[in-house]
Structure formats: structure tokens, C-alpha cells
C-alpha positions as a Markdown table, in Angstrom:
| # | Residue | x | y | z |
|---|---|---|---|---|
| 1 | Unk | -4.7 | 29.0 | 3.8 |
| 2 | Unk | -8.3 | 27.6 | 3.9 |
| 3 | Unk | -9.0 | 23.9 | 4.1 |
| 4 | Unk | -10.5 | 24.0 | 0.6 |
| 5 | Unk | -7.4 | 25.6 | -0.8 |
| 6 | Unk | -5.2 | 23.1 | 0.9 |
| 7 | Unk | -7.2 | 20.2 | -0.6 |
| 8 | Unk | -7.0 | 21.8 | -4.1 |
| 9 | Unk | -3.2 | 22.1 | -3.9 |
| 10 | Unk | -2.5 | 18.7 | -2.3 |
| 11 | Unk | -1.6 | 15.9 | -4.7 |
| 12 | Unk | -4.7 | 13.8 | -5.6 |
| 13 | Unk | -4.6 | 10.2 | -4.6 |
| 14 | Unk | -4.9 | 8.1 | -7.8 |
| 15 | Unk | -6.8 | 5.3 | -6.1 |
| 16 | Unk | -9.6 | 7.6 | -4.9 |
| 17 | Unk | -12.2 | 9.0 | -7.2 |
| 18 | Unk | -13.7 | 12.5 | -7.0 |
| 19 | Unk | -16.4 | 11.2 | -4.6 |
| 20 | Unk | -13.9 | 9.7 | -2.2 |
| 21 | Unk | -14.5 | 6.1 | -3.3 |
| 22 | Unk | -11.6 | 3.6 | -3.7 |
| 23 | Unk | -11.0 | 2.6 | -7.3 |
| 24 | Unk | -8.5 | 0.8 | -9.5 |
| 25 | Unk | -6.6 | 3.3 | -11.6 |
| 26 | Unk | -7.5 | 3.2 | -15.3 |
| 27 | Unk | -4.2 | 2.9 | -17.2 |
| 28 | Unk | -5.8 | 2.4 | -20.6 |
| 29 | Unk | -4.4 | 5.7 | -22.0 |
| 30 | Unk | -0.9 | 5.3 | -20.5 |
| 31 | Unk | 2.0 | 4.5 | -22.7 |
| 32 | Unk | 3.7 | 1.1 | -22.4 |
| 33 | Unk | 7.3 | 1.8 | -21.3 |
| 34 | Unk | 10.2 | 0.0 | -19.7 |
| 35 | Unk | 9.9 | 0.3 | -15.9 |
| 36 | Unk | 12.2 | -0.7 | -13.0 |
| 37 | Unk | 12.0 | -0.4 | -9.3 |
| 38 | Unk | 14.4 | -1.3 | -6.4 |
| 39 | Unk | 13.4 | -1.6 | -2.8 |
| 40 | Unk | 15.2 | -2.7 | 0.3 |
| 41 | Unk | 14.6 | -3.7 | 3.9 |
| 42 | Unk | 16.3 | -5.4 | 6.8 |
| 43 | Unk | 15.9 | -8.3 | 9.2 |
| 44 | Unk | 17.7 | -8.2 | 12.5 |
| 45 | Unk | 18.2 | -11.2 | 14.6 |
| 46 | Unk | 20.1 | -12.8 | 17.5 |
| 47 | Unk | 23.7 | -14.2 | 17.2 |
| 48 | Unk | 22.2 | -17.7 | 17.7 |
| 49 | Unk | 19.9 | -17.2 | 14.7 |
| 50 | Unk | 22.6 | -15.8 | 12.6 |
| 51 | Unk | 24.9 | -18.7 | 13.4 |
| 52 | Unk | 22.2 | -21.2 | 12.5 |
| 53 | Unk | 21.7 | -19.6 | 9.1 |
| 54 | Unk | 25.4 | -19.2 | 8.4 |
| 55 | Unk | 26.4 | -22.7 | 9.5 |
| 56 | Unk | 23.7 | -24.3 | 7.3 |
| 57 | Unk | 22.2 | -26.4 | 10.1 |
| 58 | Unk | 18.6 | -25.2 | 9.9 |
| 59 | Unk | 16.2 | -28.2 | 9.9 |
| 60 | Unk | 13.9 | -26.5 | 7.4 |
| 61 | Unk | 16.6 | -26.0 | 4.8 |
| 62 | Unk | 18.5 | -22.9 | 3.6 |
| 63 | Unk | 16.6 | -19.8 | 4.8 |
| 64 | Unk | 18.4 | -17.5 | 2.4 |
| 65 | Unk | 17.8 | -19.5 | -0.8 |
| 66 | Unk | 14.2 | -20.1 | 0.3 |
| 67 | Unk | 13.8 | -16.4 | 1.0 |
| 68 | Unk | 15.1 | -15.4 | -2.4 |
| 69 | Unk | 12.7 | -17.8 | -4.1 |
| 70 | Unk | 9.8 | -16.7 | -2.0 |
| 71 | Unk | 10.5 | -13.0 | -2.8 |
| 72 | Unk | 10.6 | -13.7 | -6.5 |
| 73 | Unk | 7.3 | -15.7 | -6.3 |
| 74 | Unk | 5.7 | -13.0 | -4.2 |
| 75 | Unk | 6.6 | -10.2 | -6.7 |
| 76 | Unk | 4.8 | -12.3 | -9.4 |
| 77 | Unk | 1.7 | -12.5 | -7.2 |
| 78 | Unk | 1.6 | -8.8 | -6.0 |
| 79 | Unk | -1.7 | -8.1 | -7.7 |
| 80 | Unk | -3.3 | -11.0 | -5.8 |
| 81 | Unk | -2.1 | -9.6 | -2.5 |
| 82 | Unk | -2.6 | -5.8 | -2.9 |
| 83 | Unk | -6.2 | -5.2 | -3.9 |
| 84 | Unk | -5.7 | -2.3 | -6.4 |
| 85 | Unk | -2.5 | -3.4 | -8.1 |
| 86 | Unk | -2.6 | -4.2 | -11.7 |
| 87 | Unk | -1.2 | -7.6 | -12.8 |
| 88 | Unk | 2.0 | -7.0 | -14.6 |
| 89 | Unk | 4.1 | -9.1 | -17.0 |
| 90 | Unk | 7.3 | -9.1 | -15.1 |
| 91 | Unk | 10.4 | -9.5 | -17.2 |
| 92 | Unk | 12.8 | -9.8 | -14.3 |
| 93 | Unk | 12.8 | -10.1 | -10.5 |
| 94 | Unk | 15.9 | -10.3 | -8.4 |
| 95 | Unk | 16.2 | -10.7 | -4.6 |
| 96 | Unk | 19.6 | -10.3 | -3.0 |
| 97 | Unk | 20.5 | -10.9 | 0.6 |
| 98 | Unk | 23.5 | -9.1 | 2.0 |
| 99 | Unk | 24.9 | -10.2 | 5.4 |
| 100 | Unk | 25.2 | -7.6 | 8.1 |
| 101 | Unk | 26.5 | -7.9 | 11.7 |
| 102 | Unk | 23.0 | -8.2 | 13.1 |
| 103 | Unk | 21.1 | -9.8 | 10.2 |
| 104 | Unk | 20.6 | -9.3 | 6.5 |
| 105 | Unk | 19.8 | -6.4 | 4.2 |
| 106 | Unk | 17.3 | -7.5 | 1.5 |
| 107 | Unk | 17.3 | -5.8 | -1.9 |
| 108 | Unk | 14.5 | -6.5 | -4.4 |
| 109 | Unk | 14.4 | -5.4 | -8.0 |
| 110 | Unk | 11.6 | -5.8 | -10.5 |
| 111 | Unk | 11.4 | -4.9 | -14.2 |
| 112 | Unk | 8.6 | -4.8 | -16.7 |
| 113 | Unk | 7.4 | -3.2 | -19.9 |
| 114 | Unk | 3.9 | -2.1 | -19.1 |
| 115 | Unk | 1.5 | 0.8 | -18.5 |
| 116 | Unk | 2.2 | 1.1 | -14.8 |
| 117 | Unk | 5.1 | 0.8 | -12.5 |
| 118 | Unk | 6.7 | -2.1 | -10.5 |
| 119 | Unk | 7.3 | -0.4 | -7.2 |
| 120 | Unk | 4.8 | -2.6 | -5.4 |
| 121 | Unk | 6.4 | -5.7 | -6.8 |
| 122 | Unk | 9.8 | -4.8 | -5.6 |
| 123 | Unk | 8.5 | -3.9 | -2.1 |
| 124 | Unk | 6.5 | -7.1 | -1.9 |
| 125 | Unk | 9.6 | -9.2 | -2.9 |
| 126 | Unk | 11.5 | -7.6 | 0.0 |
| 127 | Unk | 8.7 | -8.0 | 2.5 |
| 128 | Unk | 8.0 | -11.6 | 1.7 |
| 129 | Unk | 11.7 | -12.5 | 1.6 |
| 130 | Unk | 12.1 | -11.1 | 5.1 |
| 131 | Unk | 9.0 | -12.9 | 6.4 |
| 132 | Unk | 10.3 | -16.2 | 5.0 |
| 133 | Unk | 13.6 | -15.8 | 6.9 |
| 134 | Unk | 11.6 | -15.1 | 10.0 |
| 135 | Unk | 9.4 | -18.2 | 9.4 |
| 136 | Unk | 12.4 | -20.4 | 8.9 |
| 137 | Unk | 14.4 | -19.2 | 12.0 |
| 138 | Unk | 11.6 | -18.3 | 14.4 |
| 139 | Unk | 12.2 | -21.5 | 16.5 |
| 140 | Unk | 15.6 | -19.9 | 17.5 |
| 141 | Unk | 14.6 | -16.2 | 17.7 |
| 142 | Unk | 11.0 | -15.0 | 17.9 |
| 143 | Unk | 12.3 | -11.4 | 18.6 |
| 144 | Unk | 13.7 | -10.8 | 15.1 |
| 145 | Unk | 12.8 | -7.4 | 13.7 |
| 146 | Unk | 11.9 | -6.7 | 10.1 |
| 147 | Unk | 12.2 | -2.9 | 9.3 |
| 148 | Unk | 13.2 | -0.2 | 6.9 |
| 149 | Unk | 11.3 | -1.6 | 3.9 |
| 150 | Unk | 11.3 | 1.3 | 1.4 |
| 151 | Unk | 11.5 | 2.2 | -2.2 |
| 152 | Unk | 15.1 | 3.1 | -3.2 |
| 153 | Unk | 14.7 | 3.9 | -6.8 |
| 154 | Unk | 12.2 | 3.7 | -9.7 |
| 155 | Unk | 12.6 | 4.4 | -13.4 |
| 156 | Unk | 10.2 | 4.8 | -16.3 |
| 157 | Unk | 6.7 | 6.0 | -16.7 |
| 158 | Unk | 5.1 | 9.4 | -16.8 |
| 159 | Unk | 6.4 | 10.5 | -13.4 |
| 160 | Unk | 10.0 | 9.7 | -14.4 |
| 161 | Unk | 12.8 | 8.7 | -12.2 |
| 162 | Unk | 12.9 | 8.7 | -8.4 |
| 163 | Unk | 15.9 | 8.0 | -6.2 |
| 164 | Unk | 15.9 | 8.1 | -2.4 |
| 165 | Unk | 18.5 | 10.3 | -1.0 |
| 166 | Unk | 20.2 | 9.8 | 2.4 |
| 167 | Unk | 18.2 | 11.0 | 5.5 |
| 168 | Unk | 14.8 | 10.9 | 3.8 |
| 169 | Unk | 15.5 | 13.6 | 1.2 |
| 170 | Unk | 13.9 | 12.3 | -2.0 |
| 171 | Unk | 14.1 | 13.6 | -5.5 |
């Protein structure tokens, strides 16, 4: 297959115009629909850091409640952080933290009724919640690892639904 043919059959990036310039996608003609996205990620840490969080003795306050609030606030500010994201009227954002043996799983969900999706808002909520935990516990463990931030599911819009399958098989 020639390079030209490969380019023609490859999906076009919506944030790049025909001349290769970065642009904000024009959503004027898109229908306003209900949209929802869920993302997750993890933060892994030492036993000492986990004990500090779970015992409630952190000098800075409760890292988990602060992380939840930070994730919600970040989702609301996504368009200020990611240059080509549209500002969205979010109708709901939730950040849940699930304890694991080596840290926490963070799940963020965002909902809106708009012309474009909320995947970036859900991903941003997870990332900032994880960074907030790191910030609040870094005095105990600077080697914490934030990883696995990914979109789990999205619903609504022209492209329809998406759900991540196990082992990277998406639908």
C-alpha cells in the first residue's frame, strides 16, 4: 500500500485541518445530546504512606476527600487546561477512590448535555485526584506511581458508545 493510500484510509484527526494546522473543532452543526464518560487510574504507594492516609494523621488533612474535591474542580476547568477542549456545562462529576493493597484506584465520571463529549473531563478528574494524593503524601513517599489513566466508557454523541474491554480490546 502506498503512503498516499495509507493516509487516505487512516482516520483523520479532528484537531488538525487539511493543511496540517492545529485547530479547535467546530461543533456548531452537532446535535446537543446527553453524554457521559468514565475514566480510571491508580496511585501506588508505600505501606507507610498508606498507613498515614488510612489512619487519618496527615498534617495537611484528609488526602482522599481533598483528592475527590480536586478531581471534581479539575473536571470543571478542563477547557482551561487542555488547549483545544470546549468548555462544557457539566451536569455531574463524581470521583470515587477505591482502596487497593498498594494504593488506590480512582474512578471519575462526568456527564453533560452538549455538542461534544466529556471524555477529557473524566480523564482530567482522575489525573488531578491522583496528583492531589501525591502532593498530600509526598513527604512520606516520593516514589509513589500514578499510572493506568484511561477511558473506560463513553456514551452519547455521533460516535456512539465505547467500552474498554479487558487486555486492550476496545469496542
